[in-house]
C-alpha positions, 0 to 999 in steps of 0.5 A: 505468510507474507501479504504485502510482501505479496507484493514482492518480498522484503523491503529493503532500506536502498533509498533515502529513509528518514532515520528518527524511527528506524533507528530506535528500538520499538515497543513490544507488540505485548505492551498493554498500550498496544495489545497487539495480539487482542481482539482487534477492529479492523475492517476484516474483524468488523466484517467477520462480525457482521457475517457471524450475525448474519447481517453480511453475507460473502458469495462464491462464484466461479470468477475468483471464488469470494473475492468480488464479493470480498472487495464490496464488503470491504469497499475495496475497488477493483480498478484499484487491482495491481499484479505481481509476477514474482514468487514472494508469498507462502502460495510460491508455488502457485505463483508465476508470470501466466499466473500472477497475484492480484493485489486490491487496496483502499486505504487500510486493507490490502487484499491478495489473490491468485488463482488456485490459492487463498485470499490473503489479507492485510487489514489496518487496526487503528491502534495495533498495525497491521492484522493479517488474515487468510480466507479459504476458497471452500464453497462447502463451508461458511467464509471464515478469516483465520488470524494468522501471526506467522506473517510477522515473521517477515512483516514486523522487523526493521524493514517495516520500522519494527511493527507489524506492517506492510513491506514492498520492493522491486526487483529482477524476477527470472523467467519463472518469477523466481525474485532474483535477489542476488542482483539488488532489492530496491525499496519503494515509496514515493521518493523512489526514482520512477526507473528504480520501482516496479521490478516483479511487477506488472504494469499497465498506463506507463507513457512509452519512453519511460523507463522503469523496471515493470514487465521485464524478466531476467531471461539470462541470469549471466547478464540481468542488466535492466532494459527499456520496459515495454509498454502494456496497455492491457494484460492479456497478451501475459496471462489468462485475464479472464480468471481476473477481475480486471485486465489492468495493473494501473500505473497510477495505483501502483504509485498511490500504493508505493506512498501509502504502504511506506506511510502506514508503517510510519504512522503505525510507528509513530502511533505505537511510540507515543503510547509507550513513551511520550517523550517522542511526540515532537521527534515523530511528528517531524518525521511523519509530516514530513512523509505526508508533504512528499518530502524527496518526492520522485518528479515525474518527467511525462504525463502519465495517462488514466486509463483503468479508472483508477484515478477517477475512481481514487479521486472522487472519494473526497473529503472536499473543501468549500472549494471543492478541492481534495487532497486525493486529486491526482497530478500524473504530470510533474508529480503524483498529487496535485497537493503536497499533502497525503490523503493519509491524514484522513486513515482511521490510523492517523486519526486514531492517534493520540490528540497530542501526536496528531495536533503536533503533526498537524501544527508542522503541516500548517506551519510548512505547507505554505511554504511550498507555493501555491499548491502549499497553500491550497494544501493547507486551506484543504486541511483547515477545510476539511478537518475543521483545524483553526 
């Protein structure tokens, strides 16, 4: 099962990358220091334990089956919905531009759903990496999360830095949603120029006049050239949105997702390396800190509106320092975030890093952020204030 290729398939290194992790052989998932196949403590495993104990329940409804109840139980906001029209998972036969896959996410979980299929879930174990599950849409039996290690066929490779993790790309989709990878596939993270992003995705909230690859389909395979995308305010004209929880595939949510997915893989690989070969701490800290400081970030040229409610929901989470500032504050004008340091420093995966590794990243962040002007100085102050760093 491909879950974050629920997104759009295989992550190809088509943009500027940090080479250290990509160029070294990853540890084995069976290493005792990692124990990937052992019992997980990710958010889905914890929810499964609560279901078994009777302290949590999932409700099945006619709209989405277990989806809405699952999102609530995992604290995943409906406003985070982003929508993919390409056929790129084990459920490819169900997916099309008129029956697309919706994805919802928070810092540690991504949930994939399409009408008529089972629910796909990728959950981050703080030490092991991404754990993959599926949840059958069967109201006739108690809900059960089935762990699916078959996902590692795609989700543990060079494209995910050698660890179980998310993979994201931008492709040209055919009229039926088939990803036409023969015409190219671009990796997506915050360094990817906007004009190369979101092929195979629906995009709402992107300003008119800005070039990107969302909302496109190739109708003539002999002429697959990308043209200006048509702005889409709502998905109502594209497919039966009454089946879905939201009529949006928000551009701001997509940009946050683009950043977070690579950060997730990077933190996982750093954790695997330092737990199995501690000599890698300093080199890995350099790579992780550079990404968390948005090194090489693609600049925005126009203001992105906040139409779906995602921006407000995301920014409200905090934590905030004594001046009320947060690393989750979105800019959406010239850059994605107001301050050049990622909120992923608060993620369970980052906080679970060995102290020496975590402190090595903090040291680099606090030394280099002030060189980025007032926003960088503010980011260093927020880090110190919210994480109680010296």
